[in-house]
N, C-alpha and C positions, 0 to 999 in steps of 0.2 A: 460481443456485438451489442450496440445500444438497443434498449427496449423502451417503449413509450411508457411514460408515467403520468397519469392524470393528476396525481397528488402534487407533483412538483413541476408539471408543465413542460419540461424539456426532457431530453433523453437522458437516462441513466443506465448504469449497467448493474445487474444483480450482484450482490456481494455475499455469497454464501459459499464457504469452502467446505466441500464434502470431507467428512472425517476419513483419513486414510493414513496409512503408514508411509513414510518416505520411500520412494522407489529405489533408493540406493542405501548401502550399508553405512549408517552413521556411527556405528559402534567400533568398526574395525579400523585398521590403520590406513585405509584407502583415503587418498586426498582428492579423489575425483568427484566428490559430492558437489553437485551443481545447484544453482539457485532454483532450477526447475523442480527439484525434489521437495522444496520447502515453501515455495511462494504461494500466495493466494491468487488463483488464476482470474476469477470473475470479479472485477473490482467496480465499485461504485465510482462514477466520475462525474465531474461537473464541467461545463463549458465556461471559458474564461469571461464571457459576457454576462453570465448569471449573477444575480444580486447576492450579496453576503447573507441576506435573510434565508435564501435557499440552502446555503451551506449550514447555517445555524440549525435549520429544520432537520437536515439530514443527520448532523451530529447528535441532535437531541433524541432522534428516533431510532438510532442505530448504535451498535457497540463497536465503533472504531474511532480512530483519532487522526486519520490522515485520509485526504481525498485527492487523488490525482486530478489535475486540471488538463483538459484536452482542447484541442482545436480539431474537430472532426474525430479521428482516431489517433492523432499525433499528440504526444505528451508535450505540454508547454510549461507545466508547473506543478507544484504540490501545495495544498492548503492543509495546515494542521488545525486541530480544534483550538489550540491556544491562539493561533494567529487570528482565527475567525472571531473568537470571544473578545479578544483585545480590541479588534477593530469595532465590533459591535458595541462595546462599552464606551468607546471613545467618540462615537459619531451617532448622531440622531438619524442620519441618512442611511437606512438599511438597504437602500437600492444601489449602493456603490457596487460596481462590478467586482467580481472575485479577482480579476487581473490586478487590481490596485493593491491587494494585500497578499497574494500568493507568492510563494518562493519560485521565481522564474528559473528556468534552466537548472533543475535540481540534479544532484547526483543520481546516477541511474546504473543499472546493470542489465545484462542480457541473460537469457535462460541458461546458457552454457557457462556463465561466470562461476568459478569455483566459490563455494560458500565461504571459504576462509577469506577470500578476497573481499567479498561482500561484508563480512564481519569487520575486517580492517577498515573499510570505508565508513561503516557506521560508527566505529569507535574513534577514528581519526577526525571525523567531522562533527562528532557529537550529535548525530541524528538518529531517528528511530524508524525510518522507513526508506526503502529504495524502490522506486518504480522499476519495473522490469519491462524492457522494450525489445521489440523485434526490429525488422527492416523498416527503414524510413521513420524511425522513432515511434512506431506504432506500439501503444501500450498493450501489454499482454498479461500483466499481473503486478503484484506488489509483494515485496519481502519486508516483513516488520520484525521488530524485536520480539513481538508476541510469537510469530512463526518460529523463530529461533529458540525461544524458551519452550515452546510446545515440543520441538524436536528433542531438546535437551531432557525434558521430562520423560518423553517416550524412551529415550536411551537409558535413563536412570531406572525406569520401571522395568524395562526389559532386562537390564543387568541384574536387578533385584530378584527377578523371577527365575534366574538361572541357578542351577545347583552349584554349590561351592566346590 
């Protein structure tokens, strides 16, 4: 749910993923691991009318590379740090709205989507994030390659601590 931010003027969502182990077994043969287990739930968002400058400020002050773009709570696009920096470098008008450079209608998944399916989407489309939506395209989180690598590292570390 959006919170007010004096620093950026419009509403954003907090983006801190609490450290936790996946809620499902990622080391076994189960194929029922879903996006819910690995996604980052509370995501920073921007509204499509906000200027590129606000996106640049967010990317500079935080350690993430993708910002879902919303209209209210509904997902309408994704903005990557590369897209924002490219637009920022090409134009002197940093008040251009984000909708002009965002990737509209991005690939997305739901919380119950199998992780294997999400990975296939990422690889097939050569993208690094998938917004996670619920009913009426309401944004509920994001799944990134970083989330997947963290899960892989957890799996590797837990396998390494097991007796042979």
